[in-house]
N, C-alpha and C positions, 0 to 999 in steps of 0.2 A: 592190827593193821598199823604199819609204820606211818608216822606223821610226815607229810610231804615237806620238803625244804623250801624256804623262801627263795625267790629269784635273786640271783647275784646281780647287783647293780654295777654294771660296767661303767668305768670312768668315775667311780666314787670310791673313797677310802673306806668310811664307815658302811657297814651293810645293814644297819638297823637304827632305830631311835631308842636310846636308853631313857629310863624314866628321869624326869626333872625332880631332884630331891627337894626343891622349894614348893612343889605342888603335891597336894594330897591325891589328886586323881591323875592318872596317866593313861596313855593309849596302848592297847595290846593288840597287835596285828592278828587278823584272822589268817592263820597259815594256809589253810586250804584255798581260801579265796585269793590271796596274793600269789600263791604258787600258780594258780590257774591264769592269772594275769600275765605272768612272765614279764617280759620287758616291754609289753605293749603300751602301758600308760606313760612310761618314761618318768623321769624325775627332773622337773624343770627348776631352774634357779629363779627365785623370787626376790625382789628388792623392796625394803621398808625404809621410809624416810624417817630419820631421827634428827631432832633439833635440840642438841644439848646446849646449856648455858655456859659451860666451860669446856675447853678442849685439851688443855695440858694436864696430864696426870703425873704427880710426883711420886715416884716409886720409892717406898720406904724400906724396902728389903735391904739388909746388909750385904746380900750376895750380889746386888747390883747398885752400889752406892752412888748417890747424887744423880741418879738417872731421871730425866724428865721426858715423857714420851707423849706422842700424839698418834691416835689411831683413827683415821678417817672412816674406816670400815670395821664393823664387828661381824664375825663369821668370816669364812674364807673358802672360796670355791676350789682352791687347790686340793682340798680333801686329804691332806697329809694325816695318816692314821694316828701318828704319835703326837699330834700338836696339843701343847698344854693349854692353848687358848680355848679349846673345846668347852671346858667347864664354865668359862665365863658366859657362854651363850645361854645358860640356864638362868642367868639374871634377867634375860629378856622374856622368859616364859617359854623358851624353846628347849629342844633337846640337844645334847652335846654330840649326838650322832649325826644322822643324815641331815637334820635341820641345820647344823653348824655350817655345812658346805652347800646348802641349797636355799637357805633363808638369810640374806645378807642385809645387815643394818648399814644404811648409808647416811653419814653425817654431812649433809649438803652445805651447812653453814661453817664447816671446819676452817676454811680459809679466812673468813671474816673474823671468827673468834681468835685465830692465831694473830691476825694483825691487831686486833684489839689489845691483845696481851703485850705485844711489842710497844704499842703506843702508851701503855700505862707507865707512869713514873715509878711504879713499884717494880717493874721488870728489870732484873739483873741479867745481862747477856750470859747465856749458858747454852750448851749444845741441846738441841731438841731431837730426840730419837723417834724417827718414824718407823712404824712396824714394831713397836714395843710388845704388841699383842698379836695382831694379824698382819699379813703382808700388804704394805701400802701400794704394791704394783700388782695385786691380784687382778683377774680379768675384769672385774667391775671398774677399775681405774681407766680402762680404754674408753669407757662411756662417760664417766662422771668427771675425770680429770682433776680430782681434788688434790692428789699428790703434786701434780704439776703446778697447780695454783699456789700451793703452800711453799714449793721451792721458789716460785717467783717472789713470794712475800719475804722469805728468808734472804734472798738476794737483795731485795729492795732495802731491807733494814740491816743487811749484812750480819745476820745472826747465824751462828754455826748449826749444822744439821748432820745427823747420822742416819744412815739407811741400811737396813737389813732386808734382802729380797732374794727370791729364787726365780723371778720372772724377767724374761728378756725385754719386757715393755720399758724397763728403766732406760734402755738405749734410745728411746724416743726423746728423753730429756737430757741427752748427752750434752748439747750446747749449754744448757742451764747449769749442769753439774760442773762443767769445765770452767764456767765463769766463777762459781762458788769456790772452786779449787784454786784459782788464781789469787783469792784472798785468804787462802788456808781456812776455809769455812765448811769443808765437807769431808766426811769419811763414809766409805761404802763397804759393806760386807756382803758377799754373795754366798748364800748357803748351798753346800754340796754335801749330801749325806752319803751318796754312793756313786760309784762309776759303773755299777751294774745296771744296764738299761732294763733288763727283765724285772729286777727288784724295784727299780724306780717307778715303773708303770703301775705296779700294784700298791706300792707304799705311799707314793705321791702322784696320784693318777692324773691330775690336771696341771702339772707343772712341765717346764721345759727339760730337755735332756741335760745330762751332765756335760756333754760336749758343747751344748749351747751356752751352758753357764760359764765354762772355761773361756768361751769366745767372749762373753760379757766381761769377764775379768780383763781379758787382753784389750778390748776396745776401750774400756774405762781407763785402764793404765796408760794406753797410748794417747789418750786425751788429757792426760795429767791429773786424773782424779785418783787420789789415794784409795786403794781397794785391797781388801783382804778377803779371806775365806772363812766361813763358819762351818765346821765339820760337825754339825749338831742337828739332832742329838745322835751320839754314838749309841748304837744298840748291840750290846754284847751278844755274841753268838750269831750275829746277823751282818753287822757292818764294821766291827772293831778291827778286823784284819785288813781292811782297806785303808786304814789311816795313813801309812807311809806313802803309798802310791798316790792317794788323793792329795796329800800336801805337796808332794813332788809336782803333780800335774798343775796345781794352782800356782806354785812358785814359777814354774816354766811359763805360765801365762802372765806373770807379772805381779802376782799378790805379794803384799808387804808383810803378812802375818796371818796367823790362824787362831781361832778360838774353838772351844768345844764345850759340850755339856754331856752328861750321861743321861739317857732316857729315864724318866720317872713317870709312873702311871697313876697320877692322883685322881680321886673322884671317879667320874664315869669313864675315864680313859682306860682304867684297868679292864672293865667289862668289854669295852670296844676293841681294845688291842688284843685281848685273849680270843675274842670272836674272830678277828681278822687273821691272827697267826695261825689258828687252827684250820681256818678255811683256805689259806694261801700257801702255807708251809707246814702241813700236818706232820711231816717227817721230823721236823726239828722244833716244833712248837714248845714242847716241854723243856727242851734244853735252853732255848732263848729265855723263857719265863724264869727258869731257875737262876740263870745267870744274871738277869735283871734284879731278882731278889737278893742275889749275893752281894750287889752293889749298894743295897739299901737296907741293911740289917734284917734280911729275911722277909721284906715286904716288897710289893710292887709299887707302893706309894712312898713318898718321903717328903716330909715338911720340915726337916731339921735345918735351921739356919747354918750356913757353912759347909753343909755336907749334901744337901739335896740336889745341887747342881752337878757335882762331880762324884759323889758316892764315896764309899770306903770298902776296905777289904782287898783281897788279892786281885780280884778281876778289875776293880776300879783303879787300883795301882798299876796294873798291866796297861790299862788304857791311858793313864796319865803318863807313864814312862814312854810308851809308844809315841804319843803326841808330842811330848817334850823333846825326845831325841830327833824326830822327824823335822820339827820346827827349827832346832838348832843346826841341823844339817842344811836344810833348804832355804832358810830365811836369814842366814847369817849376814849381818851388816845392814839388814833392812829394818825400817821402822816407820810408823805413821808420823807425819808432821803434826806438831801441836796446833790446836785451833788458835786463831789470832782474835781474841775477844775485844781487842782495841778497835776492830773495824766497825763495831755496831754503831748505827745511826738512828737514833729514835725518830728523827724526822724523815727517815727514808733517804733515798738518793737525790732528792730535790736540793738544789743549792739555795742557801739563804742569801737574799740580795741585800738585806739590811741587818 
């Protein structure tokens, strides 16, 4: 007798919970029972309060030198199947699969901790990257407003900030971003991985459309906020052919430049992505997986400094060349303004009377 398949979780990227490799015991679903449930129970998002003692993470990777990041949320309801941040959810005792997009850690004291850092005499003005791990404008931000409060603090002390997002909620804070831009204190990148709406719906199920993201670039640019596009990650055999049109569309919307990475499937990501690609695109699953391996020395995962982000070999070179030529064509003469670190005020924007 054939084993029944588990129900497909609509609106979610991952379709299962992978084992947490930090734990000896893990949950195995009862296939017959869960198949009988279908979509009836639903998968609701849960929020967990976290109170860290430090909020700024100094990234030591040579692939992203001198980066300091702040992540007000861990886990991300966007549910992007390729997200490298999934593996970090295991540190909290959760799975990198469905748990990552349905169990969200909320660092409610993040704004206070950021202000404490700026007040410290040891703080040297430097760009703070929001969304170094998960999207700072994910749906939870509408409720908790942690990103907005941190932008207010960056403006108060005039400390530069960088944002990467794919959520239109960023437009809520357009007045704040425009004020930061007047002091050369903000850079924004909007992530667009595909212009194909059918692919977007299954690959990034709880994100806004590419059309909306292009609108975000246009609105930010018109408000004077320096904005670029992240065409990341590029998935060979699935999205690489879109690079020129994607960069052209972003440039037409006002983007100043573009960055990219090649997808790599470390840790639990390999199992999750393989499960997803076989369920959503069975006709091309093996081709996509083989081309990803071709970029990473025959493996789905890649932890090699200097190579892990862009890969190597003919396929990786094809992606690099396609991206380089498109950027040269559509972003000619455009560049991001440098941050003005001289604007920093440790006392905030209050005037000293004496």
